[in-house]
ZAKE-864246 format. One record per residue (C-alpha): residue in one letter; x, y, z. Coordinates in steps of 0.001 Angstrom, whole numbers, plus 524288, in hexadecimal, padded with zeros to 5 digits. Example, Ala and Ser with C-alpha at 12.3 -4.5 7.8 and 13.67 -1.06 7.14 Angstrom:
a8300C7EE6C81E78
s835667FBDC81BE4
END
This chain:
mBD0F4FA2AF657B3
tBC498F9CB165D6E
rBBF62F918A6553B
qBB19DF93A064FFA
lBA827F88A765317
hB9B52F83F564D49
lB8E54F80E5653CF
gB82C4F785F65059
gB7625F75C4657A0
fB7159F67C0658F1
qB6324F640C656E8
iB5A87F585965469
aB4CE3F5B7964F76
sB47CEF552265BC7
qB4550F56D066A3D
vB5345F52E966DD0
tB60D5F55036685C
hB6CE9F4F3D66EC7
sB6692F520667BD9
hB5B82F489467EC2
aB5819F511168A6E
aB54F3F5C6368153
wB468BF598967F31
rB4461F583F68DE6
hB4B46F650B69108
pB4140F6F5969532
aB47F6F79AB68CC9
sB46D4F71E968019
eB3C39F759B67676
pB3240F6A9767575
dB2E85F6C7866728
vB3A30F680E65F0E
fB32C5F6410652D4
gB2E44F715464DEB
pB361AF7BE1646DC
dB367BF8610651B4
hB3FD5F7E2A65A25
yB49F2F7C4064F7B
qB48DEF8A0164A69
rB4B97F8F2565809
vB5788F866765941
gB5C42F8AB964BD5
rB5AC0F992264EDF
tB61F4F976165BBC
lB6D68F904065577
eB6E4AF9A5E64AAA
rB6E4CFA52A654D7
gB79E4F9DFC65ABD
kB80A6F9D9964D58
fB80FFF8EA564D64
dB85D1F87FC64115
fB7A72F7E7964045
vB6FBAF76D7646DF
fB7174F682264597
fB6647F5E3F6457C
aB691EF4FFA6486C
dB5EF7F45CD644A0
lB5B6FF376B645A8
lB520FF2FE363D00
aB4BC8F26F964708
aB45B7F278865476
pB4DE6F20B265EF5
tB4AC9F12346604B
rB57B2F0BD666426
fB56B1F0D3A672FC
gB4A22F07906787A
gB41D7F0A9E66C99
lB3B29F170F6682A
dB3241F18F5673FC
eB3D33F1CF867D38
aB430BF267E67360
lB35F3F2D1667135
rB32C6F2D8667FAE
rB3FD1F33D5682E8
gB4071F3CAF676DE
tB4DF5F3872672B0
qB5592F3CDD666D2
aB4EA4F39CC659D8
sB4202F358C6606D
aB3B0FF413565A14
tB4119F49DF64F94
iB3DE6F518864368
dB4624F51BC63717
pB5104F5BA3639BD
aB509CF60C562BD1
fB440CF67F562EE5
aB491DF6D6C63BC4
aB554EF722D634B3
aB4D44F788E629FE
tB453AF800C6340B
iB51E1F84F763A21
aB5786F88EE62CF2
aB4B37F90D662A5D
vB4D48F99AF63640
tB5C24F9AF863619
eB65FCFA0B862C8D
hB731DF9B0363074
lB719CF8EEE6390D
gB7526F822363261
vB6B42F76FF632CC
aB7098F691C63388
iB67ECF5D1B632D6
tB6A21F4E7663315
kB66F6F453E627E2
sB6AD2F36F7626DB
tB72A6F30EB61BCF
tB6D28F238761F4B
yB5E86F25C561DB8
fB5D51F306361376
hB6165F31E660546
pB6BECF3B8B6010C
yB62CBF42985F79D
eB58ECF457260253
vB6340F4A4060BDD
aB6A5EF5258601A2
rB5D69F58E55FE58
iB5A06F5B9160CA2
fB66FAF622860F96
aB67E5F69E060302
sB5A3AF6EDC6060A
lB5D82F721D61439
dB69BBF792760FB1
hB6192F814D60653
vB56E5F84FD61006
sB6108F883A61A82
kB6967F8FCF610AB
gB7567F8784612CF
rB7478F8329620F5
aB71AAF748561FE8
aB798FF694962592
wB77AAF5A92624F8
nB7B09F520263091
vB7E4AF455562978
vB7AB2F392D63143
tB7A63F2ABC62DFC
sB6F83F27C4637E1
lB710FF1FA064414
sB66DEF156564681
qB5F0EF09B26423D
aB52ACF1127645BF
eB55C2F1B0463B1E
aB57A6F100863143
lB4A65F0A3263481
nB43AFF174C63284
fB48B1F177C6248A
gB44FAF09786218A
vB52BFF041562321
dB53FDEF7AF62B21
eB6232EF99362F27
hB6975F0638631AC
lB75DAF070862980
eB8272F02EE63029
hB8AC3F0E3B63551
dB957AF0EC862AE8
lB8BE9F0C4961FD8
rB83FAF180A62448
yB9000F20876222A
eB928EF1AA0614C1
rB849FF1E2361111
aB8665F2BCB616DB
qB92A1F2DCB60EBD
eB8B46F2B4F6021F
fB7FAEF33376071A
lB8869F3F3960883
eB8E1EF3CEC5FB0C
vB8094F3CE25F4EA
tB7B66F48B05FC4E
sB87A7F504A5F8A8
kB85E0F4CE35EA4A
lB77B4F51315EB07
wB7B17F5E265F177
dB8548F60185E6CA
sB7B97F5CF15DBE8
wB7814F6B535DAD4
eB8357F74665D7A8
pB833DF81315DF4F
dB7F19F895E5D38E
aB755DF7FC05CDB2
lB69B5F886D5D0DD
vB6805F92CC5C64D
rB5A68F982A5C936
dB5A4DFA1055BD59
kB4C1FFA5725BC0E
vB4E57FABF45AEF8
sB5418FA01B5A80D
gB4BE2F96825AFC4
vB57C1F8E775B421
fB565AF8A025C227
aB622EF80F55C36F
dB6DB1F7D135BAE7
pB6C14F6E795B827
sB7AA1F6D145B559
kB7D66F70605C390
vB7439F66635C9B0
hB797EF587D5C9A2
eB74D0F4AB75CBDB
vB7CD3F43185D5C9
dB7A2FF352C5D0F8
hB7E9DF2EEC5DDA6
dB7DEFF201B5DE4D
gB84E9F1AD65EA3C
aB84BBF0FE35F42F
fB79BAF16035FC24
fB7357F208F5F3DE
kB6F1AF244C5E63F
sB6B70F322F5E28C
kB69AEF38175D519
gB6943F46725D8EF
pB6A15F51B25D7A0
lB64B4F57225E446
nB58F4F5FAA5E17E
vB5D30F69B35EB97
pB66B1F73DB5E62C
rB73FBF75455EC8E
sB71FFF7B0D5FA0A
pB7926F869E60036
qB8384F7E40606FB
gB8497F74595FBF6
rB821FF69B0605DF
pB7E73F6A1C61446
vB88FEF6A4C61E97
lB8B6EF5BF6621C3
iB8B13F58106301D
qB8E69F4AAE63580
aB90ABF44296429E
gB991DF387363F65
sB9F57F325964B69
sBA30DF247F64764
pBAF59F22E763F08
kBA6FBF2169632D7
gB9E75F2CD963713
kBAA26F35AA63992
dBAF88F328A62C21
fBA273F36026261A
aBA1BBF42AD62DE1
aBAFB0F465162A6A
rBACEEF43B061C06
wBA01FF4B3761AC9
aB9C75F53686269F
eB9E75F61F5627F9
aB9978F621E635F3
iB9A11F569A63F46
fB915DF54CB64B23
eB9800F4DB565677
iB9411F487B663C1
dB9EAFF466466DE0
pB9E1DF4B2E67C02
tBACE1F4B3567E15
pBB723F54F967959
eBC0A5F4A0B67635
gBB66FF42F366E17
rBB311F4F50666A0
rBC15FF5252663EF
aBC3D6F448C65F01
yBB7EAF452E65610
yBBBB9F529C650F2
dBC98FF4E5F64D9F
dBC500F418E647AE
vBBAB4F474663E95
kBC309F52D663A64
sBCE01F49566371A
rBC4C3F40AF62F51
aBBFD7F4C8B627CC
sBCDCDF503062461
dBD073F423161FED
fBC4F9F438661683
gBCB1DF4FAB610A6
rBC20DF593F61764
dBC592F65A461EAD
pBC2DFF626762D13
eBBE70F706B62F19
qBB2FEF6D5962618
vBAE4FF630A62FC4
kBA864F699E63BCB
iBA6C2F6124647DF
fB9B94F641265141
pB9A79F5CD065E32
aB8DE1F5F44665A6
fB8B0AF634F673A5
vB7FD9F671A67CA7
pB81A0F743C683AB
fB7C86F781369111
iB7E89F869A6931D
gB7C4BF8E8F69F6A
eB7F9AF9BAB6A55A
tB886BF93E86AE73
eB8E3EF86506AD8B
sB857BF82166B8CA
iB7931F861E6B15D
aB7E01F7F086A52F
rB8083F72B16AD43
eB72B0F73536B27B
kB6D62F74136A4A1
qB75AEF686D6A0C2
aB7172F60566AC81
fB6312F63616AA1E
hB641CF5F4169BE4
nB6C09F52FF69E7E
eB62ACF4E4C6A8EC
lB57CFF4E1969EAA
aB5F99F44986964E
dB5A77F36B5696C8
pB64B5F2BE8694CA
iB5B2EF22F568DC7
sB5862F2DBF683F3
gB66F6F2EC8681C7
lB6852F202D67FAE
iB5D00F20226761E
tB645BF2A0E66DD9
lB7172F234366F98
sB6AB9F170266A65
vB65CDF1EC565EA3
hB7312F24BE65BBD
tB7A4BF17CF65CC3
dB6F23F0F6965766
hB711FF065966303
dB6749F029C66D90
fB6D1EF067267AA7
sB60F3F0209681F6
tB66F2EF465681F2
hB72F2EF8F968999
dB751AEFA8369833
lB728CF08E069AEC
dB7B45F08BB6A6F3
aB873AF02FD6A035
pB9145F09B76977B
iB8E85F0A38688E9
dB91C6EFD4668272
qB9C06EFC0C677D6
iB9304EF9F866C3B
dB9268EFCFA65DBD
vB876EF0627659CF
pB822DF07F464BFA
gB7E3BF163664DC7
sB869BF21C165208
qB9365F1B91655E5
gB99B5F287D6596A
lB8F3EF2C3F6635E
fB8FC5F1EBF6695E
dB9E92F1F9866A74
vB9D22F2C7C671D7
aB9313F265E67B0F
rB9B83F1A7867D77
rBA79FF22E067FA7
lBA064F2AFB689E1
sB9B47F1E9E69071
eBA904F19226918F
rBAF84F25E2695A0
dBA5AAF29EF69FFC
sBA0BBF1C736A44B
lB930FF1FA269F5E
tB8823F15B969EB6
lB7F1DF14D469302
rB74E0F1C1369B22
dB7ECAF270C69D92
vB8186F27E968F1A
gB72DBF286468C8D
kB71C6F33F8695D3
lB7CCDF3B0B68EBE
yB76ACF37C3681AC
aB69A8F3D7268614
qB706CF49D568AC5
gB7626F4C6667D63
vB7A7AF407A67578
lB880AF413F67BB3
lB8A2DF4F8867822
pB92BFF57546816C
qB8BB2F615B689BB
fB9201F6ECB68A9E
vB8DE5F75216975F
gB9050F827C69D49
tB8F6EF90E469A7E
aB8FA2F95DE68C88
aB9E49F980568DE8
dBA03DF8A246931D
vB98E0F8418687B6
aB9FF3F8CD867DF3
dBACEAF8860683E6
qBA986F7A106817A
iBA51DF7CA567384
qBB0EFF84D56701F
dBBAF2F7C15676C6
aBB642F705366F08
vBB79FF779A6622A
eBC508F7CD566595
hBC9FDF6F8366A2B
gBC677F67CE65E09
eBB994F619C661FF
aBB05EF68E7658F7
dBAE57F732664E7A
gBA138F768665476
wB969BF714D65D5D
iB88B4F6C6D65C3B
vB802EF71C46673B
sB75FBF67EC66BC2
aB6AFCF6CC76746F
aB6754F67BC681E2
hB5A3CF6E4467F88
tB5521F75AD673D1
pB5544F80C8670C3
gB5AD0F859667DD6
tB6854F7F7967C83
fB6A46F865566F7D
dB6569F933867524
dB6F0FF92516806B
fB7A56F8EB667785
vB77B7F996866D8B
dB754AFA3E2677BB
qB80BAFA08E68093
vB8B3EF97DC67A8D
vB8B5AF9D3466CA7
pB8E3AFAB3C67121
eB9960FA5FC6797A
lB9F3FF9EAE66DDD
qB9D8BFAAD266569
rBA434FB35D66FAD
rBAFECFAA3E66F13
gBB06DFAAD766040
aBAD97F9C4165F49
fBA0A0F9D4165819
rB9ABCFA5DE64D9B
tB92F0FB1F4650E5
qB8CADFB25E64367
yB8AAEFA8E96383E
eB944EFAC0062D66
gB8DB0FA403622BA
tB805BF9EEA61F17
tB829EF905261CE9
lB85AFF859162691
rB9256F82FA61F4E
sB9695F90EE621B6
hB9342F8FDF63042
lB9BB1F83A36317A
gBA6E8F88BA62925
lBA511F7DF261F1A
dBA92BF7EB1610EB
dB9EF8F803D60655
vB9B0FF73AF5FF70
pB9FCCF72B15F159
vB9859F6AEE5E72E
gB9D5BF5CE85E729
sBA055F5D525F5A5
tBA012F4E905F7A9
rBAE4BF4D6B5F2AE
aBB641F43825FAB4
qBAAFFF41756040C
rBA5CBF37575FA7E
eBB0BCF2DDC5FDD0
pBABC8F22746061C
iBAEA4F2225614A3
aBB75EF16C06182C
aBB26CF0CB8621D9
dBB644F0F136300B
END
């Protein structure tokens, strides 16, 4: 029997996504800050029966590599964005089934605020919300929130652990049947079914209860992208969908096996943890046409733009390094997993830092799937069937055209093979992903502390 796969569409509420060439591509829409752009993307992905659209986010403009001027001049990732919550809400308003996933940081927000945002988004989307849980990456983000020093890597995950505990308690503070709404008796809610949380921990205090009633899913679907040992433990403990970047099949297989094993060690069903690597597709009527599209896109990618973003993701200034030498063996305070992938590629393929910057600008080290619709479907399906993924995140080389091509050409091919749905069978994001419903008191063993690496 053919294994059914899942699909998500990647977005940043910005002029670029993984591809830094995207804003320069003549087929990309120039206005990415108004609602029409995101609503069009949402309608397209829903027409393709995607599980969700996923918005990444950063809380600071890029300053690590050569200062802010270069990032603004080149239009790199995070140089100009809007809050993804508003883009997601505009999509939810014009769709009925597509999930909407947004990023919020556990380092620079309070659990009450985040719990309220996601309960609200789950209500207005009628059960389609997801939270991409991040611990934030950079010193620049710390400074924007009045913090002199960004928290050390492992401490960020300790804080995130408690953050999830508190948000879960707040989402549980309303029992499912607490709302009475009896107009005759005048009883709106049953006070005995709304509870204070009285949390007083190492990082947070919150009295509760949440003043948003329990939402359709109980809590949003939790997404994470942990890639360090500590991050993978956190993802295996909490996440229901995991976003991954690795351009190699062997790397994806190793990650898949590792995280599924960690989830099992934490007493979770590995099938309730869906792993989504990402890729950039180039689709043509022939392989030759697809290769031309790929070459045109990749030529627009500027290596310095890539290095600016690599510096953001790792929170390390690569402008001080020799661009024509291999990547140095260094410790980075930001995303250790992404840096490990970059360093592994540099060593394997004898790439200079400039070469890595070019790859980073082409798609932040995502693999590129190139060919006819059948060729691209082969690569997607083979990875799922050979233990690399439960689904894939589609990242656009230009927007909205990449999504149009994928939905019009690759999705029908996957459907013809029986590898992807032809209709939505449920109404919530949990139902799309085949996830269990969330019972009250869902924090259970997840409250146990994560051991040091």
